[in-house]
VOMARTI-875764 format. One record per residue (C-alpha): residue in three letters; residue number from 0; z negated, y negated, x. Coordinates in Angstrom, 3 decimals. Each point is the difference from the previous one (the first is absolute). Last residue first. Example, Ala and Ser with C-alpha at 12.3 -4.5 7.8 and 13.67 -1.06 7.14 Angstrom:
BEGIN
{"SER" 1 {-7.140 1.060 13.670}}
{"ALA" 0 {-0.660 3.440 -1.370}}
***
This chain:
BEGIN
{"UNK" 340 {34.445 -9.190 27.216}}
{"UNK" 339 {-1.268 -3.312 -1.200}}
{"UNK" 338 {-1.570 1.262 -3.481}}
{"UNK" 337 {-0.600 -2.466 -2.431}}
{"UNK" 336 {-3.735 -1.544 -1.128}}
{"UNK" 335 {0.001 -2.003 -2.712}}
{"UNK" 334 {-2.441 -3.309 -1.012}}
{"UNK" 333 {-0.808 -2.153 -2.832}}
{"UNK" 332 {-2.902 -1.820 -0.121}}
{"UNK" 331 {-2.634 -1.372 -2.974}}
{"UNK" 330 {-2.947 -1.966 0.746}}
{"UNK" 329 {-2.807 -0.761 -2.631}}
{"UNK" 328 {-1.550 -3.383 -1.056}}
{"UNK" 327 {-3.082 -0.366 -1.736}}
{"UNK" 326 {-1.690 -3.358 -1.114}}
{"UNK" 325 {0.530 -2.542 2.678}}
{"UNK" 324 {3.771 0.239 -0.707}}
{"UNK" 323 {0.641 1.282 -3.394}}
{"UNK" 322 {1.629 -3.044 -1.210}}
{"UNK" 321 {2.565 0.604 2.626}}
{"UNK" 320 {1.189 2.712 -2.390}}
{"UNK" 319 {3.587 0.972 2.078}}
{"UNK" 318 {-1.107 -0.949 3.700}}
{"UNK" 317 {-3.449 0.926 -0.730}}
{"UNK" 316 {0.466 3.421 -1.265}}
{"UNK" 315 {1.431 1.051 3.504}}
{"UNK" 314 {3.164 0.084 1.366}}
{"UNK" 313 {1.887 2.011 2.631}}
{"UNK" 312 {3.445 1.524 0.596}}
{"UNK" 311 {2.060 2.841 1.764}}
{"UNK" 310 {-2.419 0.701 3.167}}
{"UNK" 309 {2.120 2.409 1.998}}
{"UNK" 308 {-2.167 2.902 1.901}}
{"UNK" 307 {0.667 0.789 3.438}}
{"UNK" 306 {0.424 2.955 2.139}}
{"UNK" 305 {0.816 2.366 -2.603}}
{"UNK" 304 {0.968 3.777 0.867}}
{"UNK" 303 {-1.439 2.536 -2.574}}
{"UNK" 302 {-3.632 0.000 1.864}}
{"UNK" 301 {0.275 -4.056 -0.026}}
{"UNK" 300 {0.418 0.208 -3.850}}
{"UNK" 299 {-2.801 2.421 -0.570}}
{"UNK" 298 {-2.391 -2.242 2.209}}
{"UNK" 297 {0.952 -2.983 -2.420}}
{"UNK" 296 {0.315 1.687 -3.181}}
{"UNK" 295 {-3.836 1.431 0.856}}
{"UNK" 294 {-1.368 -3.165 0.898}}
{"UNK" 293 {1.548 -1.721 -2.970}}
{"UNK" 292 {-1.365 2.760 -2.399}}
{"UNK" 291 {-3.498 -0.364 1.392}}
{"UNK" 290 {-0.459 -3.719 0.196}}
{"UNK" 289 {0.599 -0.200 -3.890}}
{"UNK" 288 {-0.889 -3.542 -0.702}}
{"UNK" 287 {0.927 -1.242 3.381}}
{"UNK" 286 {-2.034 -2.641 2.238}}
{"UNK" 285 {-3.337 1.131 -1.948}}
{"UNK" 284 {-2.761 -1.944 1.614}}
{"UNK" 283 {-2.816 0.739 -1.171}}
{"UNK" 282 {0.823 3.910 0.037}}
{"UNK" 281 {1.692 -0.407 3.370}}
{"UNK" 280 {3.449 -0.265 0.966}}
{"UNK" 279 {0.866 -1.298 3.271}}
{"UNK" 278 {-0.740 3.003 2.343}}
{"UNK" 277 {2.444 1.990 -2.385}}
{"UNK" 276 {2.639 -1.979 0.348}}
{"UNK" 275 {-0.345 -0.878 3.574}}
{"UNK" 274 {0.290 4.192 0.518}}
{"UNK" 273 {2.905 0.002 -2.270}}
{"UNK" 272 {2.079 -2.437 1.952}}
{"UNK" 271 {3.467 0.664 -1.544}}
{"UNK" 270 {1.371 -3.326 1.508}}
{"UNK" 269 {1.091 -1.016 -3.573}}
{"UNK" 268 {-3.421 1.081 -1.565}}
{"UNK" 267 {-1.827 -2.060 2.762}}
{"UNK" 266 {2.003 -2.840 -0.426}}
{"UNK" 265 {-0.656 0.567 -4.046}}
{"UNK" 264 {-3.694 0.114 0.451}}
{"UNK" 263 {-0.003 -3.684 1.865}}
{"UNK" 262 {1.925 -1.701 -2.716}}
{"UNK" 261 {-2.048 1.423 -2.203}}
{"UNK" 260 {-3.039 -1.428 1.521}}
{"UNK" 259 {1.582 -3.337 0.098}}
{"UNK" 258 {1.267 -0.190 -3.673}}
{"UNK" 257 {-3.701 1.575 -0.929}}
{"UNK" 256 {-1.585 -2.328 1.841}}
{"UNK" 255 {1.959 -3.104 -1.255}}
{"UNK" 254 {-0.382 0.994 -3.707}}
{"UNK" 253 {-3.815 0.534 0.175}}
{"UNK" 252 {-1.098 1.411 -2.944}}
{"UNK" 251 {0.430 3.539 1.588}}
{"UNK" 250 {2.004 3.186 -0.510}}
{"UNK" 249 {1.842 1.385 2.911}}
{"UNK" 248 {2.973 2.272 -0.144}}
{"UNK" 247 {1.373 2.083 -2.770}}
{"UNK" 246 {0.774 3.677 0.709}}
{"UNK" 245 {1.928 2.943 -1.192}}
{"UNK" 244 {1.349 1.984 2.959}}
{"UNK" 243 {3.648 1.462 -0.710}}
{"UNK" 242 {0.929 3.041 1.715}}
{"UNK" 241 {3.788 1.107 0.066}}
{"UNK" 240 {1.122 3.670 0.134}}
{"UNK" 239 {2.675 2.150 0.839}}
{"UNK" 238 {-1.282 3.609 -0.240}}
{"UNK" 237 {-1.140 2.749 2.308}}
{"UNK" 236 {-0.867 -1.879 3.336}}
{"UNK" 235 {-1.224 -3.061 -1.990}}
{"UNK" 234 {-2.354 2.325 -1.568}}
{"UNK" 233 {-1.729 0.797 3.143}}
{"UNK" 232 {-0.134 -3.867 1.039}}
{"UNK" 231 {-1.845 -0.694 -3.367}}
{"UNK" 230 {-2.392 2.641 0.951}}
{"UNK" 229 {-0.998 -1.191 3.298}}
{"UNK" 228 {-0.172 -3.633 -0.961}}
{"UNK" 227 {-2.409 1.221 -3.089}}
{"UNK" 226 {-2.067 2.418 2.224}}
{"UNK" 225 {-0.395 -3.293 2.369}}
{"UNK" 224 {-1.172 -2.079 -2.482}}
{"UNK" 223 {-2.185 2.282 -1.846}}
{"UNK" 222 {-1.650 0.242 3.690}}
{"UNK" 221 {-0.276 -3.438 0.075}}
{"UNK" 220 {-2.179 -0.234 -3.175}}
{"UNK" 219 {0.601 -3.239 -1.742}}
{"UNK" 218 {-0.711 1.474 -3.606}}
{"UNK" 217 {1.976 1.049 -2.831}}
{"UNK" 216 {3.688 -0.200 0.539}}
{"UNK" 215 {2.345 0.610 -2.667}}
{"UNK" 214 {3.008 1.908 -0.496}}
{"UNK" 213 {3.062 0.071 -2.056}}
{"UNK" 212 {2.845 1.905 0.666}}
{"UNK" 211 {3.371 -0.562 -1.481}}
{"UNK" 210 {3.518 0.947 -0.614}}
{"UNK" 209 {2.683 -2.306 1.432}}
{"UNK" 208 {3.570 -0.357 -1.764}}
{"UNK" 207 {-1.190 -2.963 -2.046}}
{"UNK" 206 {-0.777 -1.731 3.467}}
{"UNK" 205 {0.214 -3.688 -1.051}}
{"UNK" 204 {-0.809 0.097 -3.601}}
{"UNK" 203 {-2.444 2.827 -0.304}}
{"UNK" 202 {-1.614 -1.148 3.225}}
{"UNK" 201 {-1.004 -3.237 -1.315}}
{"UNK" 200 {-1.223 1.032 -3.063}}
{"UNK" 199 {-2.248 2.597 2.250}}
{"UNK" 198 {-1.484 -2.497 2.554}}
{"UNK" 197 {-2.477 -1.258 -2.631}}
{"UNK" 196 {-1.335 3.350 0.050}}
{"UNK" 195 {-1.060 0.137 3.639}}
{"UNK" 194 {-2.583 -2.580 -0.686}}
{"UNK" 193 {-0.676 0.279 -3.370}}
{"UNK" 192 {-2.766 2.271 -0.375}}
{"UNK" 191 {-1.218 0.491 -3.842}}
{"UNK" 190 {0.256 3.957 0.628}}
{"UNK" 189 {1.094 0.704 3.093}}
{"UNK" 188 {-3.174 1.001 1.536}}
{"UNK" 187 {-0.267 3.040 -2.603}}
{"UNK" 186 {3.433 1.466 0.565}}
{"UNK" 185 {-1.324 1.999 3.104}}
{"UNK" 184 {2.444 1.977 2.204}}
{"UNK" 183 {-0.891 0.578 3.768}}
{"UNK" 182 {-0.048 -1.582 3.131}}
{"UNK" 181 {-3.257 -0.023 2.188}}
{"UNK" 180 {0.381 3.721 -0.223}}
{"UNK" 179 {2.747 0.407 2.347}}
{"UNK" 178 {3.747 0.271 0.577}}
{"UNK" 177 {0.731 1.667 -3.222}}
{"UNK" 176 {-0.416 -2.903 -2.179}}
{"UNK" 175 {2.850 -1.818 1.553}}
{"UNK" 174 {2.285 2.831 -0.792}}
{"UNK" 173 {-1.350 0.040 -3.578}}
{"UNK" 172 {0.938 -3.601 -0.524}}
{"UNK" 171 {3.446 0.680 1.514}}
{"UNK" 170 {0.250 3.218 -2.343}}
{"UNK" 169 {-1.300 -1.639 -3.070}}
{"UNK" 168 {2.486 -2.870 0.159}}
{"UNK" 167 {-0.848 -2.498 -2.704}}
{"UNK" 166 {2.765 -1.130 -2.706}}
{"UNK" 165 {-0.173 -3.612 -1.023}}
{"UNK" 164 {-0.157 0.016 -4.056}}
{"UNK" 163 {1.346 -3.024 -1.864}}
{"UNK" 162 {0.375 -3.433 0.764}}
{"UNK" 161 {-3.185 -0.774 -1.784}}
{"UNK" 160 {-2.060 2.312 2.216}}
{"UNK" 159 {-0.231 3.700 -0.289}}
{"UNK" 158 {-1.294 2.073 2.991}}
{"UNK" 157 {1.685 3.101 1.146}}
{"UNK" 156 {-0.424 3.750 0.489}}
{"UNK" 155 {-3.690 0.004 0.380}}
{"UNK" 154 {-2.760 -0.533 2.771}}
{"UNK" 153 {-0.513 -3.277 1.421}}
{"UNK" 152 {-0.909 0.349 3.898}}
{"UNK" 151 {-4.488 -0.880 1.033}}
{"UNK" 150 {0.052 -0.838 3.875}}
{"UNK" 149 {-3.464 0.595 1.513}}
{"UNK" 148 {-3.198 -0.282 -1.172}}
{"UNK" 147 {-0.706 -1.974 -2.912}}
{"UNK" 146 {-0.926 -3.902 -0.963}}
{"UNK" 145 {0.478 -1.008 -3.212}}
{"UNK" 144 {1.754 -3.293 -1.622}}
{"UNK" 143 {2.014 -1.655 2.400}}
{"UNK" 142 {1.689 3.411 1.403}}
{"UNK" 141 {2.733 -0.493 2.496}}
{"UNK" 140 {3.951 0.452 -0.628}}
{"UNK" 139 {2.499 2.287 2.144}}
{"UNK" 138 {3.217 0.335 -1.989}}
{"UNK" 137 {1.966 2.618 1.644}}
{"UNK" 136 {3.747 -0.330 -0.933}}
{"UNK" 135 {1.878 3.356 0.121}}
{"UNK" 134 {3.526 1.418 0.033}}
{"UNK" 133 {0.943 -3.413 1.701}}
{"UNK" 132 {3.104 -1.571 -1.325}}
{"UNK" 131 {2.849 -0.377 2.762}}
{"UNK" 130 {0.885 -2.208 3.208}}
{"UNK" 129 {1.821 -2.843 -1.420}}
{"UNK" 128 {-0.981 -0.009 -3.592}}
{"UNK" 127 {-3.582 1.242 0.575}}
{"UNK" 126 {-0.238 -3.113 2.426}}
{"UNK" 125 {1.185 -2.256 -2.706}}
{"UNK" 124 {-2.555 1.171 -2.337}}
{"UNK" 123 {-2.944 0.228 2.302}}
{"UNK" 122 {0.711 -3.524 1.149}}
{"UNK" 121 {0.252 -0.896 -3.449}}
{"UNK" 120 {-3.350 1.690 -0.441}}
{"UNK" 119 {-1.947 -1.826 2.510}}
{"UNK" 118 {1.309 -3.359 -0.903}}
{"UNK" 117 {-0.886 0.500 -3.688}}
{"UNK" 116 {-3.394 0.520 0.882}}
{"UNK" 115 {-0.128 -3.589 0.799}}
{"UNK" 114 {1.013 -1.348 -3.338}}
{"UNK" 113 {-2.440 2.573 -1.799}}
{"UNK" 112 {-2.870 -1.173 1.657}}
{"UNK" 111 {-1.554 -2.667 -2.315}}
{"UNK" 110 {1.823 0.698 -3.369}}
{"UNK" 109 {0.263 3.854 0.675}}
{"UNK" 108 {-3.604 0.174 0.316}}
{"UNK" 107 {-1.213 1.040 3.486}}
{"UNK" 106 {1.183 2.858 2.039}}
{"UNK" 105 {1.837 -1.494 3.141}}
{"UNK" 104 {2.622 1.993 1.872}}
{"UNK" 103 {0.017 1.796 3.568}}
{"UNK" 102 {2.890 2.108 1.163}}
{"UNK" 101 {0.892 3.188 2.170}}
{"UNK" 100 {2.748 2.058 0.829}}
{"UNK" 99 {2.815 -2.437 -0.365}}
{"UNK" 98 {3.080 1.562 1.359}}
{"UNK" 97 {2.355 -1.565 2.764}}
{"UNK" 96 {2.042 -2.859 0.383}}
{"UNK" 95 {-1.940 -2.051 -2.240}}
{"UNK" 94 {1.567 -2.823 -2.232}}
{"UNK" 93 {-1.948 -3.359 -0.603}}
{"UNK" 92 {-1.864 -0.771 -3.202}}
{"UNK" 91 {0.323 -2.619 -2.663}}
{"UNK" 90 {-2.170 0.617 -2.807}}
{"UNK" 89 {1.518 -1.373 -3.437}}
{"UNK" 88 {1.137 3.371 -1.067}}
{"UNK" 87 {-2.926 1.957 0.517}}
{"UNK" 86 {-2.375 -2.627 -1.936}}
{"UNK" 85 {2.554 -0.125 -2.734}}
{"UNK" 84 {0.415 3.860 -0.535}}
{"UNK" 83 {-3.955 0.486 -0.265}}
{"UNK" 82 {-0.130 -2.626 -2.683}}
{"UNK" 81 {2.968 0.713 -1.930}}
{"UNK" 80 {-1.196 3.736 0.352}}
{"UNK" 79 {-3.430 -0.882 -0.823}}
{"UNK" 78 {1.202 -2.048 -3.328}}
{"UNK" 77 {2.535 3.037 -0.895}}
{"UNK" 76 {-3.057 2.327 0.106}}
{"UNK" 75 {-2.795 -1.888 -1.922}}
{"UNK" 74 {-3.261 0.783 1.561}}
{"UNK" 73 {0.122 -2.908 2.535}}
{"UNK" 72 {-1.432 0.300 3.118}}
{"UNK" 71 {-3.769 -0.600 1.035}}
{"UNK" 70 {-1.416 0.568 -3.254}}
{"UNK" 69 {2.407 0.942 -2.540}}
{"UNK" 68 {1.016 2.980 1.985}}
{"UNK" 67 {-2.236 0.644 2.966}}
{"UNK" 66 {-1.622 3.238 -1.051}}
{"UNK" 65 {3.312 1.886 0.592}}
{"UNK" 64 {-0.133 3.262 -2.227}}
{"UNK" 63 {-0.139 3.237 1.849}}
{"UNK" 62 {2.785 2.871 -1.363}}
{"UNK" 61 {-0.902 3.690 0.396}}
{"UNK" 60 {2.539 2.686 -0.313}}
{"UNK" 59 {0.209 3.437 -0.679}}
{"UNK" 58 {-0.978 0.915 -3.605}}
{"UNK" 57 {-0.286 -3.817 -0.504}}
{"UNK" 56 {-2.991 -2.310 0.499}}
{"UNK" 55 {0.282 -3.655 -0.540}}
{"UNK" 54 {-2.361 -2.668 1.378}}
{"UNK" 53 {-0.462 -3.006 -1.832}}
{"UNK" 52 {-3.499 -1.220 0.568}}
{"UNK" 51 {-2.162 2.175 2.903}}
{"UNK" 50 {-3.265 -1.965 -0.613}}
{"UNK" 49 {-1.355 -1.939 2.891}}
{"UNK" 48 {1.380 -3.210 -0.820}}
{"UNK" 47 {-2.255 -0.193 -3.160}}
{"UNK" 46 {-1.367 -3.625 0.586}}
{"UNK" 45 {2.211 -1.475 2.634}}
{"UNK" 44 {1.055 0.264 4.016}}
{"UNK" 43 {2.868 -1.201 1.954}}
{"UNK" 42 {-2.212 -1.967 2.193}}
{"UNK" 41 {1.475 -0.772 3.637}}
{"UNK" 40 {2.074 -3.166 -0.355}}
{"UNK" 39 {2.063 -2.329 -1.884}}
{"UNK" 38 {-0.919 0.209 -3.667}}
{"UNK" 37 {-3.550 -0.813 0.548}}
{"UNK" 36 {0.765 -2.778 1.880}}
{"UNK" 35 {1.620 -2.413 -2.544}}
{"UNK" 34 {-2.257 -0.782 -2.363}}
{"UNK" 33 {1.221 -0.509 -3.529}}
{"UNK" 32 {3.108 1.202 -1.064}}
{"UNK" 31 {3.321 0.336 2.176}}
{"UNK" 30 {3.252 -1.677 -1.039}}
{"UNK" 29 {3.616 1.921 0.209}}
{"UNK" 28 {0.373 0.925 -3.146}}
{"UNK" 27 {-1.313 3.242 1.146}}
{"UNK" 26 {-3.456 -1.354 -1.143}}
{"UNK" 25 {-2.409 1.793 2.160}}
{"UNK" 24 {-2.881 1.555 -1.941}}
{"UNK" 23 {-0.511 2.960 1.780}}
{"UNK" 22 {-0.117 -1.746 3.323}}
{"UNK" 21 {-2.797 -1.642 -1.083}}
{"UNK" 20 {-2.103 2.555 0.526}}
{"UNK" 19 {-1.831 2.106 -2.166}}
{"UNK" 18 {-3.807 0.568 1.059}}
{"UNK" 17 {-1.302 2.877 1.438}}
{"UNK" 16 {0.224 -1.620 3.733}}
{"UNK" 15 {0.959 1.269 3.303}}
{"UNK" 14 {0.541 -1.269 3.153}}
{"UNK" 13 {-0.044 -3.821 -0.610}}
{"UNK" 12 {0.233 -1.984 3.582}}
{"UNK" 11 {-1.826 -3.673 -0.050}}
{"UNK" 10 {-1.152 1.108 3.498}}
{"UNK" 9 {-1.098 3.263 -0.774}}
{"UNK" 8 {-0.533 1.133 -3.810}}
{"UNK" 7 {-0.968 3.490 -0.740}}
{"UNK" 6 {0.250 1.319 -3.393}}
{"UNK" 5 {-1.710 3.543 -0.076}}
{"UNK" 4 {2.320 2.673 0.885}}
{"UNK" 3 {1.445 3.051 -1.877}}
{"UNK" 2 {-1.718 3.298 0.921}}
{"UNK" 1 {3.325 2.499 -0.048}}
{"UNK" 0 {-1.250 3.167 -1.486}}
***
């Protein structure tokens, strides 16, 4: 049984709350409501989120239902498709001579971070057109709501979003789980967690031919990170994969601090300095809200022959919503890692 962590606030960070968030109240006509900060960032929890709703079990199939529909992104399929397509089409990214094997994308409400996420998935879409669609897209998220050991893989056959069912790659997930006890199937941590799930509609539009593996990291154990990177490497030798780390950047009321810190973090991601990234992260100064997934992607990409990351774009909530400066500012970065050899 998973024990939900108690609400913890560190330097203004709200890690977990039983209150319904403003992210569920966003008006998709384009005007956010009430306070800015809760829709931006970490806590996607609300009353009753722990219950599994809308899960369908056929004779042979288990289809999960996306928690974030109507909260982090629109619940209407046509509206969601138009929004995601718009973010992807408006992004301008360079062409890559070789295949992208790793990427970083933000996971806040789409009204805040969707524009930046569009760059990541435009790059993945264009790269797949040139170098082939990956068989598997592995999405690595981090649990905001509960602490647990290791990496929890979503089981089932598909996850239903307003865009339709996104098929899960059971064989690929089993290969990961077979690599050690720290990687295992458990859907419970995924209930109500938005970090990995928020990437799925983008993947449905950018890489419709790829099947998904959805994974959540539950702690910052370095042994778990080692095992995960090795497991991803093993999987990549059997299937053509891309690994996407879901992470926002610094959360703080100080706009200048967020901007400055995020620029420094992006430089480390660009140079693939996973040691510096790890040393720069603390519980009281979380330069990445998803440090584990980012470290895993950087290390995996290096193994696959990447020498340098490419920062596609950066913005923070204070750029688009200046009224939030001094109250709550969250950074968002788009980074990809393409093979050099």
